[in-house]
N, C-alpha and C positions, 0 to 999 in steps of 0.2 A: 123473056118474060119480064125480067127486072129492068130492062132498058125500055122504059115506057116513053113513047114519043108524045109530043105536045098534042097532035091530032087525036091520038088514042085517049089521052087524059081528059079531053073535053067531054067524053061520054062517061067518065067515072063518077061515082057518087061522092058526095060532097064532104066526107070526112077529111078529104085532102084539099077541099076548096073553101072551107069555112073560115080561113084566116084572112080572106080578102086580098091575098097576093096572087098575081098571075105568075106563070112560069118565067117570063122574062124578068120580072122584078126579083124573083127568087134567085135566078141565075146571077143577076147583077150583085145581089147580096153575097152569094158564095164567092164570086170573083173578088169582091171588096173585103171579104172576111169580116162582114159587118156583125159585130156582137149584138147590135140592136135586134137582129133577126133570130138570135138564139132563143129557142123555146117556141118560136112561131111555127117553124117547120124544121125538118131534118133532110139531109140529102144522102143518097147512097151512090156508090161507085161500083158498077158491074164488074170491072176487071179486078178489083181488090176484094170484093165481097163484104165491105164494111160500110157503115153509115156514120155520119158526122154531124156536128153542129155547123151552121153557116160560117162561124168564125174560126173553124179549125185551121191550124197552120200547116196542115199536111200539103204535100206537093199537089198543085192544081191538076184536076182531072179534065179529060175532054168532055165537052158538053154531051156528046153522043153516048157517053157511058154513065151519065148522071140521071138519076130519078129523084123525085121529091116525095116526102112523106109527112103526114100531119103529126105523127107522134112516133115515139120510140117503139111502141107496140106494133104500129103499122109496118115500120121498117123491119123489125124482127120477124113479123109474120110473113114478110116477103122473102125471108131467107138471109137477111144481112145480120152481121154481128157488129157490136159497138166498136168504134175506133179506140185504140188504146192511148191515143195522144190527147184527144179532146174529151173523152169519156162522156159521150152524150147521154148515157143511161144513168149518170150520177147528177147531183145538183150542179148548177153552173159554178165555174171556178170561183167567181166572186163570193158566192154563198159558202163554198167550201172553205175559202180563206177566212171569211167572217166567222164561221163556226169554229175553225181552229183557234183563232185569236180569242174568241169568247171562252173556249175551253182553257186556254192558257191563263186568261184572267181569273177563271174559277179556281185554277190550281194555285195562283198567287194569293187569292182571297182566302183560300182554305188552309194555307201553309202557316204553321206556328212561327217559322222564321223565314225571312226573305229567301226564296230559292234562287240559285244562280242560273245563268243562261244555259249552261250545259245540261243541268237537270231538266229545265223546261223543254229544251230541244229534244232530249232523249224521250221524254214523255209524249212529245208531239210527233215523233218519228221523222223529223227533218233536221237539217244541219243548223248549227247555232247562227251562222251567217244568214241563212234563209229565214229563220224565225225572227231574227232581229230586224231584217229588212221588211218582212211581211207585217210584223206587229206595228212597226212605225208607220207603214203605209196605211194601215187600217185605223190606227188610233191617233197618229200625230205625235206620239211619244214612244220612248223605248220601254221594254219590259222593266228595266231597272227603275225608270222614272215612275212608271205605273205602280210598281211595288212600293216605292217610297211614298207616293201619294196615298195609297191605301193604308200604309202604316201610320201616316199622319192622321188620316181620318179615324183610324181605330183609337189613336191617342185622344182625339177630340171626344169620341164616344166614351172612351174609358174614363176620362177625367170627370165625366158626368155620372158614371155608374159604379166605377170600382171604389173599394173602400179607401184607397190611398193613391197618391200620385205615383209612387213606386210600382204598385200593382198594375196601374194603368199602363205604365211604360213597358213593363215586361209582357203584359197581355197583348200589347200591340206588336210584339215581335222584336223589340230591341234587345240585343244581347247583354247590354249593360246600361245602367242609368247614366253613366258618364257619356256614353255615345249619344244618347238622346239630348242631354243638357247642352252638349256642344253645339247643337243646332236648334234648340228649343225656341229661342227668341225669333229666329227667322221663320220657324214653322208656326208659331202662335202669336208673335208680336208682343208677347208679355211673358212673364214667368208662368210655368204650368199651374202653380197654385192660384194665381190671379185668373188665368183662363178658366180653371175649374169652377171658379166662383162667378162666372159670367162677366169677367173684367173687374171683379171686386179687388180693390187694392191697387189697380192700375190707374194712372192718371192720364187723361187725354185732354190736351189743351185744344181749344177751338175758338174761332171768332167768325162772325157773320158780317159781311160788308156788302156794299153795292158796287156793281161794275156795269159796263155797258150791256151786258147780257142779262141783267137782273140781279137777284140776290145770290150771294156766293158764300158758301160755308167752307172753311178750311179747318182741318183737325189733324193733330199729330200725336203719336205715341212717343216714347223715348227713342224708338228706332227711326222714325221718320214720318212723313205725311201719310196718313191712313185714309183720308177722305178729302175730296174736293167735289162739292155738290153744287149744282146750279138749279135755280127755280124761281118762282114768282113769290112764294110765301116763305119768309124767313123762319116763321114758327114751324112750318112743315119740315124745313131742312134740319132744324134742331131736333125734331121728333125722329126723323130718319136716323140721325146720328145716335140718339138714345136707344133706338131699337137695335142698332148694331152692337152696342155695348151697354146692355141694360144695367149692369152692376158696377160699371167703371165710374170713377170720379171724373166728371166733366167739368173742366175749369175754363171759364170764358172771360173775355175782356181783359187779358193781361197785357200790360203796355209793351213788354219786351217781345210779345208775339206779333205785334203789328208789322214788324219787318218781314216776317214770313208771309203774312197776308199780302203785303205790298208786292212781294216777288210773284206771288201767284196771280194777283190782279194784272201785273205787268205781262205775265205770260198769256193771260186771256186776251189782253188788248193787242199784244204783238206775238202771236203764237209761234212765229218762226224763230223767236229767240230761244224758246225752250225753257226748262226749269232746272236749275243747277242745285237741287236740294234732294236729299235721300227720301225714298219712298218706303212705306211699310204697307204693302198690299198682300193680302192672303187670298189664295184661291187654290183650285185643284191644279195638278201638274199641267193639264192641258190648258187651263185658263192662263197660267203663268207663261206658258210657251207662246200663246197668242198675244198676250200683253207685251212680251218682250219683242215679238215681231212688229207689233204696232209702233213701238218706240224707234224702230229702225226705218220707218217710212218718213222721208223728209217732208218738211212743210212745202205746200204747193203741189204735192203729188197725191193722188188717190189710187186705191186699189179696190178691186171688187172682192166680194166675199169668197168667190171661187179662187181668185188669185191669192188671197190671204191664206186660204186653206192649203194651197200648194206650198206657200212659204213655210208653213209649219209642218209640212210632210204628211198632210191628210187630204189626199186628192179629192175624196168624196165627202169632205167634212164641212161644207159651206154652212150647213145649218148649225153645227156645233160651234163653228167660229162665230156665227151671229150671236149665239147664246153667250159666248165668252165676252163679246163686245158689250152686250147688254148688262153683264155682271160687273163691268169695270167700275170701281168705286172712285176713281181719280180722274175727273173730267179734264180734258185738254192735255194734261201731263202725260197720260197714256192716250194717244190721239185716235180713239175709235171713230172720231168724226171724219177721218180720212178714208173710211171704208164706204163704198157706194154699191149700188146694184150693178149687175153685169152690163146693163144698158147705160150705165153712167148716171142714172137717176138717184135722187136722194131717198133713202128708206128711213125707217124708224130710228130715232135717236133717243137715248134714255132721257136726255134733258131737252128734248123738243127739236123737231126738224128745222125750225127757223133758226135756232141757235147754231145748228150744224151748218146751215147755209151761210150764215154770217161768218163763222170761223173759216170756212173754205174760201169765201170771198176775200177775207182779210189776208189769208195766206197767199192767194193768187195775186193780189195787188202788191204784196211785199216781196 
């Protein structure tokens, strides 16, 4: 009864035929263990009494022992039980992994202090190694990096809402103010008090010049270059900088800053040379990871968004990688112009596709 032949199935009603697949295509998917067919149909094996997803890694069955089903309910109504290996009666593995990682993120977000990997693994019911690998595959960063990024975000929020800097530090989960202050400039780009005041008390030097790509704005904190902006309207570039640091003291047109601007212009004109100056760029842990990977792409080379996602350990993170590229505040020095579509075509660029084309042409010729 369970071993339904093709000629018998031709007369069956169509709850098993409404997916648009014929039996030959289904069998090919089972042989290839094609994950794209998961959820489209299920197959059962008469000799084992179980039913599986098409992608199941179980030992291949003989075609004569295999029948196809439109749903788990159909398979179970026919007397088959779910495979313990591929668990066809549960959500797909990718969804289960995503749900597990989301729950770990919620645990980290809710914790008063940063939980260690062993605690997270125990709560998840899997090993520390498996959790570490799974979390990184799903998000592109480790649980520790995620926890650090969330803690920094809480500091940002707390500096705006808590009565004092000290209370903001402890509310964010730091065990001591000393531990926070040891890394505060890297996290904020300025002192916590200055950050709390929207940059008030911080000095950002900047200058606007002209280069072959149009107007160019360069700005630096005491830590390093915090912005390299390109555009057509110098006034708009200045407004963009002011929006980033609304309460900082913006100091323009200093003579000794001309040397920094000259180096940046030289990099724009000959991007293969690079920029030997410190940067002060702030972003999420994932953005920082993407920006670091971008700086490792040599001039004259391009990668796709999918390839860049793989480089940062986020196989399915092409969209998130594109978002990180769009958030890059330092044009050319962090070379997001070296990222192209999967077909090699040029896609959107924060400072204009034509500027992207010009930069790539220059790198190719050099």
